[in-house]
C-alpha positions in Angstrom: -14.7 -75.4 33.3 -16.4 -75.9 36.7 -15.7 -74.2 40.0 -13.5 -77.1 41.2 -11.4 -76.9 38.1 -11.0 -73.2 38.5 -9.9 -73.6 42.1 -7.3 -76.2 41.1 -6.1 -74.0 38.3 -5.6 -71.1 40.8 -3.7 -73.2 43.2 -1.5 -74.7 40.5 -0.7 -71.2 39.2 0.2 -70.0 42.8 2.5 -73.0 43.3 4.2 -72.3 39.9 4.6 -68.6 40.8 6.0 -69.5 44.2 8.5 -71.9 42.6 9.6 -69.3 40.1 10.0 -66.7 42.8 12.1 -69.1 44.9 14.3 -69.8 41.9 14.8 -66.1 41.2 15.6 -65.5 44.9 18.4 -68.0 44.8 20.2 -66.1 42.0 22.6 -63.5 43.4 22.8 -60.2 41.6 25.0 -57.1 41.6 23.4 -54.0 42.8 25.8 -51.2 42.0 28.7 -52.3 44.2 30.4 -54.8 42.0 29.6 -57.6 44.5 27.0 -60.3 44.3 24.2 -60.1 46.8 21.5 -62.8 47.5 17.9 -61.9 47.8 17.9 -62.1 51.6 20.9 -59.9 51.8 19.6 -57.1 49.5 16.2 -57.2 51.2 17.8 -56.8 54.6 19.9 -53.9 53.3 16.8 -52.4 51.7 14.7 -52.5 54.9 17.6 -51.0 56.9 17.9 -48.2 54.4 14.2 -47.5 54.6 14.1 -47.8 58.4 17.3 -46.1 59.7 18.4 -47.2 63.1 16.2 -50.3 63.1 16.9 -53.0 65.7 17.1 -56.8 65.2 13.6 -57.5 66.4 12.0 -54.9 64.1 14.1 -56.1 61.2 13.0 -59.7 61.9 9.4 -58.6 61.9 9.7 -56.7 58.6 11.5 -59.6 56.9 9.1 -62.1 58.4 11.8 -64.4 59.5 13.3 -65.4 62.9 15.8 -63.3 64.7 18.4 -66.0 64.5 18.0 -66.0 60.7 18.2 -62.2 60.5 21.4 -62.3 62.7 23.1 -64.4 60.0 22.1 -62.0 57.2 23.2 -59.0 59.4 26.6 -60.6 60.2 27.3 -61.2 56.5 26.4 -57.7 55.3 28.1 -56.1 58.3 31.3 -57.9 57.4 31.0 -56.6 53.8 30.4 -53.0 55.0 26.9 -52.6 53.7 25.6 -51.7 57.2 26.9 -50.5 60.5 25.7 -51.2 64.0 25.5 -48.6 66.7 23.9 -48.0 70.1 21.4 -45.2 70.5 22.4 -42.4 72.9 19.3 -42.9 75.0 19.6 -46.8 75.2 23.1 -48.2 75.4 21.8 -51.8 75.7 20.1 -51.8 72.3 21.9 -52.3 69.0 20.5 -50.6 65.9 21.5 -50.8 62.2 22.0 -48.2 59.5 23.3 -48.4 56.0 26.7 -47.3 54.9 27.3 -45.4 51.7 27.8 -48.7 50.0 24.6 -50.0 51.5 22.7 -46.9 50.2 24.1 -47.5 46.7 22.9 -51.2 46.8 19.4 -50.2 48.2 18.9 -47.5 45.5 20.1 -50.0 42.7 17.7 -52.6 44.1 14.9 -50.1 44.0 15.7 -49.4 40.3 15.9 -53.1 39.6 12.6 -53.8 41.2 10.9 -50.9 39.3 12.2 -52.2 36.0 11.3 -55.8 36.6 7.9 -55.1 38.1 6.6 -52.2 36.0 4.6 -54.5 33.7 2.9 -56.1 36.8 2.2 -52.7 38.3 0.7 -51.5 35.0 -1.6 -54.5 34.8 -2.7 -53.9 38.4 -3.4 -50.2 37.5 -6.0 -51.4 35.0 -7.9 -53.2 37.8 -10.7 -51.5 39.7 -10.2 -50.8 43.4 -12.8 -53.5 44.1 -10.8 -56.1 42.2 -7.6 -55.0 43.9 -9.3 -55.5 47.3 -10.4 -59.0 46.2 -6.9 -59.9 45.1 -5.4 -58.7 48.4 -8.0 -60.5 50.5 -7.4 -63.7 48.5 -3.6 -63.5 48.9 -4.0 -62.7 52.6 -6.3 -65.7 53.1 -4.1 -68.0 51.1 -1.0 -66.9 53.1 -2.8 -67.4 56.4 -3.9 -70.9 55.3 -0.3 -71.8 54.5 0.8 -70.5 57.9 -1.6 -72.8 59.6 -0.3 -75.8 57.7 
């Protein structure tokens, strides 16, 4: 195999991986609450759990999606009592989000689910040298930036 063939092989594998991740993200799952949650919803809950009293702008940045898209996720999970919105004492104009007990259960179950599903991938990465990990990260960052420019 030549270098061009290797490059094409890498791109094809990334596209297949992306497609598979998209398919998995479309499938709702139960995370300890008896209710189905979509990937976007559980990731939103998870970020709020990890960043108590986060505002919409910060949440949007952490999810990597627009504020209007985040507003839709937030509205759904607010109505289902996974999160609450409040105003900080020192800034009554700002709205921040925190998880409810139900949201905490979902976030912790999501963490468990992620660990179970990704343990094999983590184990294979642990076998790699720090130098190889840096190369992988740099490649993925460059690939992502290239896609953003498209």
